[in-house]
C-alpha positions in Angstrom: 19.9 140.5 231.7 21.3 144.1 231.5 23.9 145.4 232.5 25.5 148.9 234.1 27.9 150.6 231.6 31.3 149.4 233.0 30.7 146.5 235.6 33.2 144.0 235.6 31.5 140.3 234.5 30.8 138.3 236.0 29.7 141.3 239.1 31.1 140.5 242.1 28.4 140.7 245.1 30.4 138.8 247.7 31.6 140.3 251.0 34.9 140.9 249.9 37.0 141.6 247.8 34.9 144.3 246.5 35.2 145.5 243.1 37.5 149.0 243.0 37.2 152.0 241.2 39.2 152.7 238.3 41.6 155.5 239.8 42.3 152.8 242.8 43.2 150.6 240.2 44.9 153.2 238.2 47.0 153.6 241.5 47.8 150.3 241.9 49.0 149.9 237.9 51.5 153.6 237.8 54.0 150.9 237.6 56.8 149.5 240.4 58.1 152.0 243.3 60.8 151.9 245.4 59.9 150.8 249.0 62.5 152.8 250.0 61.4 156.2 247.8 60.2 159.6 249.6 57.2 159.0 247.4 56.2 155.7 249.2 57.0 156.7 252.2 55.5 159.8 251.9 52.5 157.8 251.1 52.6 155.8 253.4 52.5 158.4 256.0 49.7 160.2 254.4 47.4 157.0 254.1 48.5 156.4 258.2 47.5 159.6 259.1 44.0 159.4 256.9 42.9 156.4 258.4 43.5 157.5 261.9 41.6 160.2 261.3 38.8 157.9 259.3 38.9 155.5 263.0 39.3 158.8 265.7 42.6 157.2 266.9 44.5 158.5 269.5 47.4 156.2 269.1 49.3 154.8 266.1 48.1 153.2 262.7 50.5 150.7 261.0 49.5 149.4 257.2 51.1 145.7 256.9 50.9 142.9 254.5 48.2 140.3 254.7 44.7 140.2 255.4 42.4 140.9 258.6 43.3 138.2 260.3 47.3 138.3 259.9 46.5 141.9 261.2 44.2 140.1 264.3 47.2 138.0 265.2 49.7 140.9 264.4 47.8 143.2 267.1 47.6 139.6 269.8 51.0 138.5 269.4 52.2 141.8 270.2 50.4 143.1 272.8 49.6 140.0 275.6 51.6 138.4 277.2 51.0 133.8 277.1 48.7 133.1 279.0 47.1 136.5 279.7 43.2 136.2 280.2 41.0 137.3 277.0 37.6 137.2 276.9 36.2 136.3 273.1 32.8 136.8 272.4 31.6 134.3 269.4 28.6 135.2 267.4 29.0 133.4 264.0 32.4 132.2 261.9 34.6 135.2 262.1 34.3 135.2 266.2 35.1 131.9 266.4 38.4 132.5 264.2 39.2 135.0 267.0 39.2 133.1 269.7 41.6 130.6 267.7 43.9 133.2 266.7 44.0 134.3 270.4 44.6 130.7 271.6 47.0 130.0 268.9 49.1 133.4 270.3 48.8 131.9 274.1 46.2 133.3 275.9 43.8 131.8 278.1 40.6 132.1 276.2 37.3 132.7 277.2 34.1 132.3 275.0 30.6 133.2 275.5 28.8 131.8 272.2 25.5 133.3 270.8 23.6 131.5 268.2 24.2 132.8 264.3 22.3 135.5 263.5 22.3 136.8 267.6 24.3 139.9 268.7 26.1 139.8 271.8 24.6 140.6 274.6 26.3 143.4 276.8 24.9 142.2 279.9 26.1 139.0 279.5 30.2 140.3 279.4 29.6 142.9 282.4 28.2 139.7 284.5 31.6 137.9 282.9 34.0 140.8 283.2 32.6 141.1 287.2 33.1 137.4 287.8 36.7 137.1 286.2 38.2 134.3 285.5 38.1 130.8 286.4 40.8 131.7 288.3 40.1 134.5 289.5 41.7 137.3 287.9 40.8 139.4 285.7 40.5 139.5 282.0 43.2 141.9 279.8 41.0 141.9 276.7 38.0 141.4 275.0 37.8 141.0 271.6 34.6 141.1 269.1 34.0 141.2 265.2 32.0 144.1 264.9 30.3 142.6 261.8 30.5 139.1 262.3 30.2 138.8 258.5 28.9 135.0 258.3 25.8 136.7 259.3 25.6 140.0 258.6 25.0 141.2 262.1 26.5 144.0 263.8 27.6 143.9 267.4 27.2 146.8 269.7 30.8 148.5 270.1 29.8 151.4 272.3 28.0 149.6 275.2 30.7 147.0 275.4 34.1 149.7 275.0 32.4 151.5 278.2 32.7 147.9 280.2 36.0 147.2 279.0 37.1 150.8 280.3 35.5 150.5 283.6 36.9 146.7 284.1 40.5 147.8 282.8 40.6 145.6 279.9 41.5 146.0 276.4 39.3 146.5 273.8 40.0 144.4 270.7 37.6 145.1 267.6 37.9 142.8 264.5 36.0 146.0 262.1 37.0 144.1 258.7 33.8 143.8 257.1 32.5 147.2 258.6 35.3 150.4 258.4 34.0 152.7 255.3 30.5 150.9 255.7 29.3 152.6 259.1 31.1 154.2 261.8 33.7 153.2 264.0 35.2 155.8 265.8 38.1 154.4 268.5 37.5 157.1 271.2 33.5 156.6 271.3 33.4 153.6 271.5 36.6 153.1 273.2 38.3 151.0 271.0 41.8 150.2 271.9 43.0 147.8 268.8 41.0 148.2 266.1 42.3 145.9 262.7 40.4 146.1 259.2 41.5 144.8 255.7 42.0 146.6 252.2 39.7 144.9 250.0 36.2 145.5 251.6 34.3 148.5 252.5 37.7 150.7 252.4 37.5 149.9 247.9 40.8 149.0 247.8 42.8 145.6 246.6 43.4 142.7 248.9 46.4 141.9 250.3 46.9 145.0 253.4 45.8 145.1 256.5 45.3 148.1 259.2 46.1 147.8 262.4 45.0 150.6 264.5 46.2 151.0 268.4 44.7 153.7 271.0 46.9 155.2 273.7 46.3 152.1 275.8 47.0 150.0 274.0 50.6 151.3 273.1 51.1 151.5 276.9 50.6 148.1 277.1 52.9 147.4 274.1 55.8 149.6 275.8 55.6 147.9 278.6 55.9 144.3 277.6 57.9 142.4 280.1 59.1 139.9 277.2 59.8 140.0 273.5 56.6 138.6 271.1 57.2 135.2 269.6 57.4 136.9 266.2 59.6 138.9 264.1 58.3 140.0 261.4 54.3 140.8 263.3 55.4 142.4 265.9 53.9 146.2 266.6 56.7 147.8 268.6 59.2 147.1 265.4 56.2 148.7 263.3 55.6 151.9 265.3 56.9 154.5 263.7 58.4 158.3 265.5 54.9 160.1 264.8 57.1 163.5 264.5 59.2 161.8 261.6 58.3 161.9 257.5 59.5 158.4 257.4 58.3 155.2 259.1 59.7 151.4 259.5 58.2 148.6 258.0 59.8 144.7 259.1 58.4 143.6 256.3 57.5 145.5 253.4 53.6 146.2 252.2 53.4 146.1 248.6 53.4 149.8 247.4 51.3 149.1 244.7 48.9 148.0 246.9 50.0 151.0 249.9 49.0 153.5 246.2 45.9 152.3 245.4 44.7 152.5 249.3 45.8 156.3 249.7 43.6 156.5 246.1 41.0 154.5 247.7 40.5 156.2 251.0 40.3 159.8 249.2 36.7 159.9 249.4 36.3 159.5 252.6 38.2 162.5 253.6 37.3 167.1 253.7 33.3 165.7 255.2 32.9 162.3 252.7 32.5 159.8 255.2 28.9 161.0 256.0 27.9 160.9 252.5 29.8 157.6 252.3 27.6 156.4 255.2 24.2 157.6 254.5 24.9 155.6 250.8 25.3 152.3 252.4 22.2 153.0 254.9 20.1 153.8 252.0 21.1 150.6 250.2 20.5 148.4 252.8 17.5 149.8 253.5 16.1 149.5 249.4 18.0 145.7 249.5 16.0 144.7 252.3 13.1 146.4 251.5 13.2 144.5 248.3 13.7 140.9 249.3 11.2 141.3 252.1 8.4 142.4 249.2 9.7 139.3 247.4 8.7 137.1 250.3 12.5 136.1 251.4 13.3 137.2 255.1 16.2 139.1 256.4 18.2 136.4 258.7 20.0 138.0 262.0 19.0 140.7 264.5 21.0 143.5 264.1 21.9 143.8 259.8 25.3 146.0 258.7 24.6 148.7 256.0 27.3 146.8 254.4 25.9 143.0 254.1 22.3 141.4 253.5 22.1 137.7 254.8 18.8 136.4 253.8 17.1 132.9 253.9 16.3 130.8 251.1 13.1 128.9 251.3 13.2 125.6 253.6 13.4 123.2 250.1 16.3 125.0 248.6 19.7 124.7 249.0 21.8 127.7 249.2 24.7 126.6 247.6 22.0 125.7 244.7 20.9 129.3 244.2 24.6 130.4 244.7 25.7 128.4 241.5 22.8 129.4 239.7 22.8 133.3 240.2 26.7 132.3 238.7 25.6 130.7 235.5 21.7 131.9 234.4 22.5 135.9 235.6 26.7 136.5 235.6 26.8 137.6 238.9 28.8 136.4 242.2 27.2 136.0 245.6 27.9 134.2 248.9 26.3 131.3 251.0 26.7 131.3 254.2 29.5 130.2 256.4 29.2 126.9 259.5 25.8 125.6 260.8 23.9 127.9 258.2 26.5 127.6 255.3 23.2 126.1 253.2 20.9 128.3 254.6 21.1 131.8 253.7 22.3 134.6 250.5 24.8 136.8 251.5 24.3 139.3 249.1 27.0 142.4 250.0 26.8 146.0 249.2 30.0 147.8 250.2 32.0 150.3 248.6 31.2 150.5 244.7 28.5 147.4 245.5 26.1 150.3 247.0 25.1 151.2 244.0 20.6 150.8 242.9 21.4 149.3 239.4 23.9 146.3 241.2 22.0 145.7 243.8 18.8 145.7 241.9 19.8 143.2 239.3 21.4 141.0 242.1 18.4 140.9 244.3 16.3 140.1 241.1 18.4 137.1 240.5 18.4 135.9 243.8 15.1 136.1 243.9 13.8 134.4 240.8 16.7 131.4 241.5 15.3 130.7 245.1 11.7 130.6 243.2 12.9 128.6 240.6 14.5 125.8 242.6 11.5 126.0 245.3 9.1 124.8 242.9 11.2 122.6 241.1 11.9 124.4 237.2 15.0 122.4 235.8 16.6 121.1 239.1 17.8 118.6 238.0 19.9 120.7 235.5 21.6 122.5 238.2 24.3 120.8 239.0 25.3 121.1 235.4 25.6 124.8 236.5 22.8 125.5 233.3 19.2 125.4 233.3 16.1 126.1 230.7 15.0 128.8 232.4 19.2 130.9 231.6 
């Protein structure tokens, strides 16, 4: 297999972490930085402001250590009292985790589930909000994963956000695999809490979560009657004075990772966002066209621009395809999750991955190994990780 100049080996085409640009890696490897230094504080504040602009956030943005789920836990722990009713829309594994986190935070969780590959129906959300909880109260919040990364499907934020605003419920969005890939506009979509992470569409190194709070979420944070049952994740302790050049951090985020994140978001500034969205859209269209021409079906109702999932032939195991694509082609792709784990292959094209050369070799490898397994070519040798066709 021919490789593009400078590609990593193995070629990383999984939905996070994504490869990073050389300048991002260089920013992280510049050497130790004192987390009390003016240099770090200014970089942290610059990055927070850049992310607020990217998300069109009218409140505050906090950059915390950990991944996206830690950011979600921080938001739910900080904003909601034990027993607060939260409606969670579940369309796959990440939606299930969202519900589980809310339950662990003490919320009274009501869920509505859709089959994997289907998207949230706003009419169902409207009916649930109008009906209220079994106890007769109104919901404090509605939570949804923007892109259900286990299936690659995208849920409709604007319609759900409008319903939340009308019902006076906060709208909590897991946007871990969509920020930097497709538009996430907190003001337009009436999003009150938006959580993402550094290692996907933002194109930075793994290890940071980003929690953005709109003004309604900030008002709820200030109005809490009791302290959250957490120290490091309490967002009221993270909030910085917007007029101050410094910020507090109850748990220190890695200066090296913040420096890398600051470098990673630079291409999204000064008009670069529209071009970035278009690049992801064009790449997604090319990938899906190539799969369909090969006879493989794209999975799901509303596929993300950052991730394509395809159904493997019925006689083929997705895990075997994954193994052979790595062993024979040096490319890492992902299988499904949950009940469809062995039925689909997930090919990511976020950030640097949204490159014609990268996606071309990955699509070709997936198609080739699906055909090899379907025809029984060297099937007995799959467990060894090599075959005569490599």
